[in-house]
C-alpha positions as CSV (number, residue, x, y, z in Angstrom):
1,M,-32.9,12.3,-13.9
2,P,-36.3,11.2,-15.1
3,S,-37.9,8.6,-12.9
4,W,-37.8,5.9,-15.6
5,R,-34.1,6.5,-16.1
6,G,-33.4,6.2,-12.4
7,W,-35.5,3.0,-12.3
8,A,-33.6,1.6,-15.3
9,L,-30.3,2.4,-13.7
10,S,-31.2,0.6,-10.5
11,A,-32.6,-2.3,-12.5
12,A,-29.5,-2.5,-14.7
13,M,-27.3,-2.6,-11.6
14,L,-29.4,-5.2,-9.9
15,A,-29.5,-7.4,-13.0
16,A,-25.7,-7.2,-13.3
17,G,-25.2,-7.8,-9.5
18,L,-23.7,-4.4,-9.1
19,T,-25.7,-3.0,-6.2
20,G,-24.6,-3.1,-2.6
21,T,-27.1,-5.8,-1.7
22,S,-25.9,-9.2,-0.8
23,G,-26.1,-12.2,-3.0
24,A,-28.8,-13.7,-0.8
25,A,-30.8,-10.5,-1.0
26,R,-30.5,-10.4,-4.8
27,A,-31.7,-14.0,-5.0
28,A,-34.7,-13.2,-2.8
29,D,-35.5,-10.2,-5.0
30,A,-35.3,-12.3,-8.2
31,G,-37.5,-15.0,-6.6
32,S,-40.2,-12.5,-5.9
33,F,-40.9,-12.0,-9.6
34,T,-42.8,-14.3,-12.0
35,D,-41.2,-15.4,-15.2
36,A,-43.3,-12.9,-17.1
37,Q,-42.3,-10.1,-14.9
38,R,-38.7,-10.9,-15.1
39,Q,-38.9,-11.0,-18.9
40,E,-40.6,-7.6,-18.9
41,I,-37.9,-6.1,-16.7
42,V,-35.2,-7.4,-19.0
43,A,-37.0,-6.0,-22.0
44,I,-37.4,-2.6,-20.3
45,V,-33.7,-2.5,-19.3
46,R,-32.6,-3.4,-22.9
47,T,-34.8,-0.7,-24.4
48,A,-33.5,1.8,-21.9
49,L,-29.9,1.0,-22.6
50,K,-30.5,1.3,-26.3
51,T,-32.3,4.6,-25.9
52,D,-29.8,6.0,-23.4
53,P,-26.4,4.1,-23.3
54,S,-25.2,6.5,-20.6
55,I,-27.2,4.5,-18.1
56,L,-24.6,1.8,-18.2
57,A,-21.8,4.3,-17.7
58,D,-23.7,5.7,-14.7
59,A,-24.1,2.2,-13.3
60,I,-20.3,1.6,-13.6
61,T,-19.7,5.0,-11.9
62,A,-22.0,4.1,-9.1
63,L,-20.3,0.8,-8.7
64,R,-16.9,2.3,-8.5
65,A,-18.0,5.0,-6.0
66,G,-19.5,2.3,-3.8
67,A,-16.4,0.1,-4.0
68,E,-14.1,3.1,-3.2
69,A,-16.2,4.0,-0.2
70,Q,-16.1,0.5,1.0
71,Q,-12.3,0.3,0.5
72,Q,-11.8,3.6,2.4
73,A,-13.9,2.3,5.3
74,S,-11.9,-0.9,5.4
75,T,-8.6,1.0,5.3
76,R,-9.7,3.2,8.2
77,D,-10.7,0.2,10.2
78,A,-7.3,-1.5,9.5
79,L,-5.3,1.6,10.5
80,T,-7.3,1.9,13.7
81,A,-6.7,-1.7,14.6
82,N,-3.0,-1.4,13.9
83,R,-2.4,2.1,15.2
84,A,0.2,1.0,17.8
85,A,2.3,-0.8,15.3
86,L,2.1,2.1,12.9
87,S,3.0,4.7,15.5
88,T,5.7,3.1,17.6
89,P,9.0,2.1,16.0
90,A,9.9,-1.5,16.2
91,A,13.3,-2.4,17.5
92,T,14.5,-3.2,14.0
93,D,12.9,-0.2,12.2
94,A,15.3,2.3,10.7
95,I,14.2,5.9,11.3
96,L,14.9,8.6,8.8
97,G,14.7,12.1,10.3
98,D,14.1,13.1,13.9
99,P,13.5,9.9,16.0
100,H,11.3,12.1,18.2
101,G,9.4,13.9,15.4
102,S,5.8,14.5,16.2
103,T,4.6,13.4,12.8
104,T,5.2,9.7,12.0
105,V,5.3,8.5,8.4
106,V,5.6,4.8,7.8
107,E,7.0,3.7,4.5
108,F,6.5,0.1,3.3
109,Y,9.0,-0.4,0.5
110,D,10.6,-3.1,-1.7
111,P,14.3,-2.4,-2.4
112,R,13.8,-3.6,-6.0
113,C,10.7,-1.4,-6.6
114,P,11.6,1.3,-9.2
115,Y,9.1,3.8,-7.6
116,C,10.7,3.1,-4.1
117,R,14.1,3.9,-5.6
118,K,12.8,7.0,-7.3
119,V,11.4,8.5,-4.0
120,L,14.7,8.0,-2.0
121,P,16.0,11.6,-2.7
122,D,12.6,13.1,-1.9
123,L,12.6,11.4,1.5
124,D,16.0,12.8,2.3
125,R,14.9,16.2,1.3
126,L,11.6,15.9,3.2
127,V,13.3,15.2,6.6
128,H,15.9,17.9,5.9
129,E,13.2,20.5,5.2
130,D,10.8,19.4,7.9
131,R,12.7,18.6,11.1
132,N,9.6,17.5,12.9
133,V,9.0,14.3,10.8
134,R,10.2,10.8,11.4
135,I,10.0,8.1,8.7
136,L,9.8,4.5,9.9
137,E,11.3,2.3,7.2
138,K,9.6,-1.2,6.8
139,I,10.9,-3.5,4.1
140,V,8.4,-5.8,2.4
141,P,10.1,-7.9,-0.3
142,V,7.1,-8.5,-2.6
143,L,8.9,-8.7,-6.0
144,G,10.5,-12.1,-5.8
145,P,13.7,-13.8,-4.6
146,A,16.0,-10.9,-5.6
147,S,13.9,-8.5,-3.5
148,T,14.1,-10.9,-0.6
149,L,17.9,-11.1,-0.9
150,A,18.3,-7.3,-1.0
151,A,15.9,-6.9,1.9
152,Q,17.8,-9.4,4.0
153,A,21.1,-7.6,3.3
154,I,19.7,-4.2,4.4
155,V,18.2,-5.5,7.6
156,A,21.4,-7.6,8.3
157,A,23.5,-4.4,7.9
158,S,21.7,-2.8,10.8
159,L,22.7,-5.7,13.1
160,Q,26.3,-5.0,12.2
161,G,26.4,-1.2,12.4
162,G,23.1,0.2,13.5
163,Q,21.0,2.6,11.5
164,D,23.9,4.2,9.8
165,A,24.9,0.9,8.4
166,Y,21.3,0.2,7.4
167,F,21.1,3.3,5.3
168,R,24.5,2.8,3.8
169,M,23.5,-0.7,2.6
170,Q,20.1,0.5,1.6
171,R,21.5,3.1,-0.7
172,A,24.2,0.7,-2.0
173,V,21.5,-1.8,-2.9
174,M,18.8,0.6,-4.2
175,T,21.2,2.6,-6.4
176,D,22.8,-0.5,-7.9
177,S,21.7,-1.4,-11.5
178,A,22.7,-5.1,-11.2
179,K,20.3,-7.8,-10.1
180,P,21.5,-8.9,-6.7
181,D,22.9,-12.3,-6.0
182,S,25.0,-13.5,-3.1
183,A,28.3,-12.4,-4.8
184,R,27.0,-9.0,-5.7
185,I,25.7,-8.4,-2.2
186,R,29.1,-9.1,-0.8
187,V,30.6,-6.6,-3.2
188,L,28.1,-4.0,-2.1
189,A,28.6,-4.7,1.5
190,A,32.3,-4.1,1.2
191,Q,31.7,-0.9,-0.7
192,A,29.4,0.2,2.2
193,G,32.2,-0.4,4.7
194,L,30.6,-3.6,6.1
195,D,32.0,-7.1,6.8
196,P,30.7,-9.3,4.0
197,D,31.2,-12.5,5.9
198,R,29.2,-11.3,8.9
199,L,26.6,-9.8,6.7
200,A,26.1,-13.2,5.0
201,T,25.7,-14.9,8.3
202,D,23.2,-12.4,9.7
203,M,21.2,-12.5,6.5
204,A,20.4,-16.2,7.1
205,G,19.7,-15.6,10.8
206,S,16.5,-15.6,12.8
207,T,16.5,-11.9,13.6
208,V,16.4,-10.9,9.9
209,A,13.7,-13.5,9.1
210,A,11.6,-12.3,12.0
211,T,11.9,-8.7,11.0
212,L,10.8,-9.3,7.4
213,R,8.0,-11.6,8.6
214,A,6.7,-9.0,11.0
215,N,6.8,-6.3,8.3
216,T,4.9,-8.6,5.9
217,T,2.3,-9.5,8.5
218,L,1.7,-5.8,9.3
219,A,1.4,-5.0,5.6
220,G,-1.2,-7.7,5.2
221,A,-3.1,-6.5,8.2
222,I,-3.5,-3.0,6.6
223,N,-4.4,-4.4,3.2
224,L,-1.2,-3.1,1.5
225,E,-1.5,-3.5,-2.2
226,G,1.9,-2.4,-3.5
227,T,5.0,-0.5,-2.8
228,P,5.8,2.1,-1.9
229,T,2.9,2.8,0.5
230,F,3.1,5.7,2.9
231,I,1.0,5.9,6.1
232,F,0.7,9.2,7.9
233,D,0.2,9.2,11.7
234,A,-1.8,5.9,11.3
235,R,-4.6,7.9,9.8
236,Y,-4.0,8.6,6.1
237,V,-2.6,6.4,3.3
238,I,-0.9,7.2,0.0
239,P,-0.3,4.1,-2.1
240,G,2.0,3.9,-5.1
241,A,4.2,6.5,-6.8
242,V,4.4,9.8,-5.0
243,E,6.0,13.2,-5.4
244,L,7.6,15.3,-2.6
245,S,4.6,17.7,-2.9
246,D,2.2,14.9,-2.2
247,L,4.2,13.9,0.9
248,K,4.2,17.4,2.2
249,A,0.5,17.8,1.5
250,A,-0.4,14.6,3.4
251,I,1.7,15.7,6.4
252,A,-0.1,19.1,6.4
253,K,-3.4,17.3,6.3
254,V,-2.8,15.1,9.3
255,R,-1.4,18.0,11.3
256,K,-4.6,19.9,10.8
257,G,-6.5,16.9,12.2
């Protein structure tokens, strides 16, 4: 890159506030120039952009790279700070696969999330094919009141019949095409072999509320941005839609260290 082009790129980023410097530093830099010098800089940048528009694209690319690096560092710090919570099952966590598996995958999911629903069969296949994996299920209802109702029902099922009941209710809710309401939840509970009256009582209880609150707090602590989000051995994160091959590749990666 010619020196003038590199200077123009830096100037363009500085002028747009895109560099990694703080607002105070940029203000100090701007204050060190006279009005005539600032006008000359603006003229040079404008000329450079007209001559070589790719300078702006390079500036945007540099901005994105810097933002991604900063996000990755922030994520690593968050995972380190919450390693215990992401490695040790909570009393109310449901565990898919071997409870003593050496590789721990935490899934944050919303029962109304279409991508979370889509990945259900892949999770079953994963723990069937890899007997040394355990998946800790953490519900975070982020899609509104219907999600909260469905999440309450799934957690409440575990209070009635343990993890087997949890997964029966989870599948009943997450394979149902109807939008859940209290009446529909009762129907699904009965179909899952549960007591609808007890389920309704437990859904409104303090244990369910505390579980969802703890999951939501942990999700916020690790800067979760959406569902599903998978965390592998508290070291590696895959956010959003995911394929079985992606899950297997991530597990292989953390096992290599």
